[in-house]
C-alpha positions in Angstrom: -3.4 61.4 66.9 -3.0 58.1 69.7 -4.5 55.3 68.0 -6.4 54.3 71.3 -8.4 57.5 71.2 -9.2 57.6 67.7 -12.4 57.1 65.9 -10.5 54.8 63.8 -9.6 52.4 66.4 -13.7 52.1 67.3 -14.1 52.1 63.8 -11.8 49.0 63.4 -14.1 47.2 66.4 -17.6 47.9 64.7 -16.0 46.6 61.7 -14.7 43.2 63.6 -17.9 43.1 64.7 -19.7 43.4 61.5 -17.8 41.2 59.6 -18.2 38.4 61.8 -21.8 38.7 61.9 -22.1 39.2 58.3 -19.6 35.8 58.3 -22.3 33.7 60.6 -25.3 35.4 58.2 -23.7 34.0 55.6 -23.2 30.9 57.1 -27.1 30.8 58.0 -27.9 31.4 54.3 -25.2 28.7 53.1 -27.4 26.3 54.9 -30.6 27.6 53.8 -29.7 27.1 50.4 -28.8 23.5 51.2 -32.4 23.3 52.8 -33.9 24.0 49.2 -31.7 21.8 47.3 -29.4 24.6 46.1 -25.9 22.8 46.9 -23.8 24.9 44.6 -25.2 28.4 45.7 -24.8 27.0 49.3 -21.0 26.1 48.7 -20.4 29.4 46.8 -21.9 31.4 50.3 -19.5 29.3 52.3 -17.0 30.9 50.2 -18.3 34.5 50.8 -18.5 33.5 55.0 -14.7 32.8 54.9 -14.2 36.2 53.0 -16.0 38.2 55.9 -13.7 36.3 58.3 -10.9 37.3 56.7 -11.9 40.7 57.0 -12.3 40.7 60.4 -9.1 38.8 61.3 -7.8 41.8 59.3 -9.5 44.4 61.2 -8.5 42.2 64.7 -5.1 42.1 63.9 -5.0 45.9 63.0 -6.3 47.0 66.7 -4.0 44.1 68.2 -0.9 45.5 66.4 -1.1 49.2 66.7 -2.7 49.2 70.4 0.1 50.2 73.1 -1.1 47.1 75.3 -3.1 44.2 75.6 -6.8 45.0 74.4 -9.5 44.2 77.0 -12.3 45.8 75.1 -13.5 48.0 73.3 -16.8 50.0 74.0 -18.6 50.6 70.6 -21.7 52.0 69.5 -23.5 50.2 66.1 -26.8 49.2 64.3 -26.3 45.7 62.6 -28.7 43.8 60.8 -31.2 40.9 61.8 -33.1 40.0 58.8 -34.1 36.9 57.5 -37.5 35.5 55.5 -37.3 32.7 52.9 -34.7 32.0 50.3 -35.5 35.1 48.0 -36.1 37.9 50.2 -32.6 36.4 52.2 -31.1 37.2 49.1 -32.7 40.6 49.0 -31.8 41.4 52.9 -28.1 40.7 52.1 -27.8 42.3 49.1 -28.9 45.8 50.5 -26.6 45.0 53.6 -23.4 44.6 50.9 -24.5 47.8 49.1 -24.6 49.3 52.3 -21.4 48.4 53.4 -19.3 49.3 49.7 -21.0 52.3 49.3 -21.2 54.2 52.7 -19.6 52.3 55.7 -16.4 51.4 54.6 -15.9 54.5 52.4 -16.7 56.6 55.7 -14.1 54.6 57.8 -10.9 55.0 55.2 -11.6 58.9 55.1 -11.9 59.1 58.6 -8.4 56.7 59.2 -7.3 59.2 56.4 -7.7 62.1 58.0 -6.6 60.9 61.4 -3.5 59.9 60.0 -4.1 56.2 59.6 -3.0 55.8 55.6 -2.4 52.0 55.8 -5.8 51.1 57.8 -7.6 53.8 55.4 -6.2 51.3 52.6 -7.4 48.2 54.1 -11.0 49.8 54.9 -11.1 50.6 51.3 -10.2 47.4 49.7 -12.6 45.7 51.9 -15.5 48.0 50.7 -14.0 47.0 46.9 -14.5 43.6 47.6 -18.1 44.1 49.5 -19.0 45.7 46.1 -17.6 42.2 44.1 -20.3 40.2 47.1 -23.3 42.5 46.3 -22.3 42.0 42.4 -22.6 38.4 42.7 -25.7 38.3 45.6 -27.8 40.3 43.2 -27.1 37.7 40.5 -28.1 35.4 42.2 -31.3 37.0 43.8 -32.2 38.2 40.4 -31.7 34.9 38.8 -34.3 33.1 42.0 -36.4 36.1 41.7 -37.3 35.6 38.3 -37.0 32.2 37.6 -33.9 32.7 35.1 -31.1 30.6 37.3 -31.3 27.9 35.6 -31.7 29.3 32.1 -29.3 31.5 28.9 -30.9 33.3 26.2 -28.5 31.4 24.2 -26.9 28.2 24.5 -23.7 28.0 27.1 -22.2 25.3 28.7 -23.9 23.5 32.1 -21.7 21.8 34.6 -22.4 19.1 37.1 -20.3 20.3 40.4 -20.5 16.7 41.8 -19.6 14.7 38.4 -18.3 17.4 36.1 -20.4 16.0 33.6 -21.2 19.3 30.7 -23.6 20.2 28.1 -24.2 23.1 26.4 -27.7 24.0 26.0 -30.3 26.9 27.2 -31.2 25.2 30.1 -29.3 23.4 32.7 -31.0 19.8 33.5 -33.6 18.8 35.9 -31.2 15.8 36.8 -27.7 15.0 35.7 -27.6 12.2 33.1 -24.6 10.8 34.5 -24.5 10.6 38.4 -28.2 11.8 38.5 -27.9 14.6 41.0 -30.7 17.2 41.5 -30.1 20.6 39.4 -29.1 22.2 42.7 -25.8 20.5 41.6 -25.7 22.8 38.2 -22.3 25.5 38.4 -24.4 28.5 37.9 -22.1 30.6 35.1 -22.2 34.0 36.9 -20.8 36.8 34.7 -17.6 37.5 36.1 -17.4 40.8 34.8 -19.9 42.1 36.5 -19.0 40.8 39.5 -15.3 41.1 39.5 -14.4 44.8 38.5 -11.2 46.3 39.8 -11.5 43.7 43.0 -8.6 42.4 44.7 -8.9 40.1 47.5 -5.4 39.6 47.5 -4.5 43.2 48.7 -5.6 41.8 52.1 -3.6 39.5 54.4 -5.0 36.3 54.9 -2.1 34.0 55.0 -2.6 33.1 59.0 -6.0 32.5 58.3 -7.1 29.0 59.1 
C-alpha cells in the first residue's frame, strides 16, 4: 500500500496532533500545580510534557521520512479533549485521557499499521501505548493521593526528601516545612510506587536523540 494513501498516514498525523496537545495540557497542569504550591509535582508533570513532545517528534519523523514528497498538509478528522477543572479534577481528567490512549487509541493505530504492512510504525504506536500506560499509573497515584489527602503520608515510616536542599527524614508523614531550608511541603519528593508505574514500559524504544 502506498504510504500517503494509507490510514496509518492519517493516524500518524492524528497522533502528532494529539501528542502536541497533550504536551501543552501537561504544561497547563504543571503551572496549575505550581500555583497551588506543589513544586515537586509541577516538575514531575513537566517531564511528562517532554515525553509527549518526544512522541510527537517520532510521529512527525515517520511522516516525513516515509513520504515520497514534501508534506504540505494532511487533512484529518479526530476528536481531542478540552477538559479542565480544579487541580484534583484536572488530574482525574488527565488520568482518563491517558487510559483511553493506552487502552484504545494507540493499540488500534498499531493494529491498522500492521494490517497495512507498516511493521516499524506499528511498533512505535505500541511503544507509545506502553509509555502512556506508565503515565496513567503515575497520574492515578497523584490523583488518588490528592483526592484522599494521602499524598504526603504513609502507613509505615518511609524516607521523605526535600527536592530543594536534599534534606531527608524517615517518618510516616512529610513535614509541613523543611527544617533545613524552610521550603514548604510542596517541595517534598513524593515516593511514588515505581512498580505500579513502570511495569514493562521502555521509553528508550522511542528515538528521542534529536529532541531539544
